[in-house]
N, C-alpha and C positions, 0 to 999 in steps of 0.2 A: 094532551091531558096535562093538567097542572101537577104541582108537587103534592105528594102524599105526606102531610106534615102531622106529626103526633106530639102531643104535649108530653114533655119529659116526665112530668109528675104522674102521668097516667100510663106511661109506656110499660109494656111487659116484654121481656126478651126471652127468646126460646133458644134452645141449644143449636138449632139449625140456622140462626141468624149469623150473618157475616157483617161485621161492623167496621166502619172507619170513623174514628174519633177525630174531629177537626182539630186543627192546631190550637184554637182558642180553648177548647176543652182540655187538651193535653196540658196547656199552661195552668188551667184551674187545678188539674190533678197533680202536676209535678213541680210547679214553680211556687215554692212556699212563701216567697216575699211579695207576691202580688197583692194589691189592695182590692181584691175581688170581694164581692158580696158573699158572706158566709152562706146565706141561703142558696145562692146560685151554685157555689162550690159543692154544697151538700147534695144538691139535686144530681149533679153530674158524677160525684163520687158514688152515690147510690147506684146509678146506672152502670158505672164501671165495675163496681163490686157484683152487681147482678149479672153482668156479662161474664165475669170470672166464675161466679158460682154456678151459672148455667152452662159453663164451658162453651160459650159462644166463640166463634173464630173472630179474632180481631186482627186487622191488617193495617200496615203502615207502608206507604210508598216512599221512595227516596226523596221526592220533592217535599214531602211533609217533614221528613227528618231535617232537611235543609231549612225549611220554614221555622220549625221548632227551635233549632239551634240559633238562627238569626234573631228570632223574637226573644229568646231567653237572654242572649248576649246583650241585645239592645236594652232590655229591661234592667239587667245588671249594670250597664253603663249609666242609665238614668238614676238608678239607686246609688251608685258611686258618686255621681254629681251631687245628689242631695246630701249624702253623708259628709262629703268633703266641702260642701257649700261652694261648689264650682259652677260656672256658667258654661254651657255647651260651646258658645262662641269663643271662649278662651281655653277650653280643654277639649280638643278634638278627639273624636272616637278613634280614628285610624292612627293619627300621629302621636297622641298622648296616652289615651286609655290602653291601647293594645300593648304598650310597653310596661304596664304596671303588674305588680304581683297579683292584684285583684283579678285582672283579666286572665292571667295564667291559672289561677285557682278556679275561676269560672269555667274555663275550658276543661279542666280536670273534673269538676262537678258534672258538667254536661256529658263528658265521656263515660263516667261512671253511671250516671242516670240512664243514658241510652242503652249501654251494654248490660247493666245489671237489672234495671227495672223495666224499661220499655221493651227491649228486644227479648226479654225473658217471657213476656206475655203476648206481644204483638208479633205476627208473622210478617216478614218482608213481602211486599207486594211488587212483583215485576210488572211494570206498567205498560210495556210493549208500546212505547211512544210512537214508533214507526207505523203502527197499525191503528192508531186512534186519529180520527178526523177532527182536527181542531179548527177547521175553516169556519164553522158556524158558531163558534163560541164568542164572537166579538159583538153580538147584538147587545143592545142597551149599554152603550159605552160609558154612560154616566155612572153605571154601577159595576163597571168591569173590574174583575179580580181574576187573573189567570188561574191562580191556584184553586179558587173555589169552583170555577168552571171545569177545570181539569179533574178535580175530585168527583164532580158529577159525571164526567165521562167514564171515569174509573168505576164509579158506582153502577152505572148502566152496564158496563162491560162485564163486571164481576158480581152483579146482584148484591151490592153492598148497601147497608143502611148507614146513613151519615148521621152522626151525633154532633150537633153544632149549636153554638149560641150566636152565630153570625147572621145578621138580618139580610145580608146580601143574597143569601140563598132564596129569598122570597122573589127575587127578580129573574129566576131561572125557569124556563119552561120544560124542564127535564122531568121525566116520569121516574122519579126516584123517591125512596122512602127517607124521610128526615125526622129525627127526634130532636126536640128542642124545648128549652124553657124561655126562649126569646119571645117576648110579647108581640113584637112587630111581625115576626115570622108566623106566630100563631094567629094573629089577626088577619093575615093574608092567606091563611090556609084554605084549601079547597075541601078539606076533610075534617074540619073542626070537630 
């Protein structure tokens, strides 16, 4: 059976829904310096507030915390390069950026954001990695993203709804519920 994909603009959330917001959506919600489409951000903010208002259970696994932190830091590094008119080839992330005050401030922002905002509304999800079969997640290598495939395994195991804007989810044959505003994902939906 194919993906059960719902348009984010038409989705309704119920109090018994268990939700995993994909990292790209977390960035839309919590990274204020992204040059994201306002319309896109508004759609996902509405879903997030609806989840809060309906007291849906929202979960976050450690792998997603890691992905969020790394994505956030890399975005701040790119922003720093633009602000300082630096080239990545001449100002290395590990050797140059990590020793700046900007990097230290970014780490403090992330710590505060995760502890005060994200973990105050999201429950930590123990993923029981040793019990999840990952041998069959390597199909369609041209679209392979371990984290996306792993989120699908977690969604199956814990009956989670994935809220994402990542079109890579269209290449998965998992029987999971996805909510998205991504046009490519919606075009490939089996449940339009």
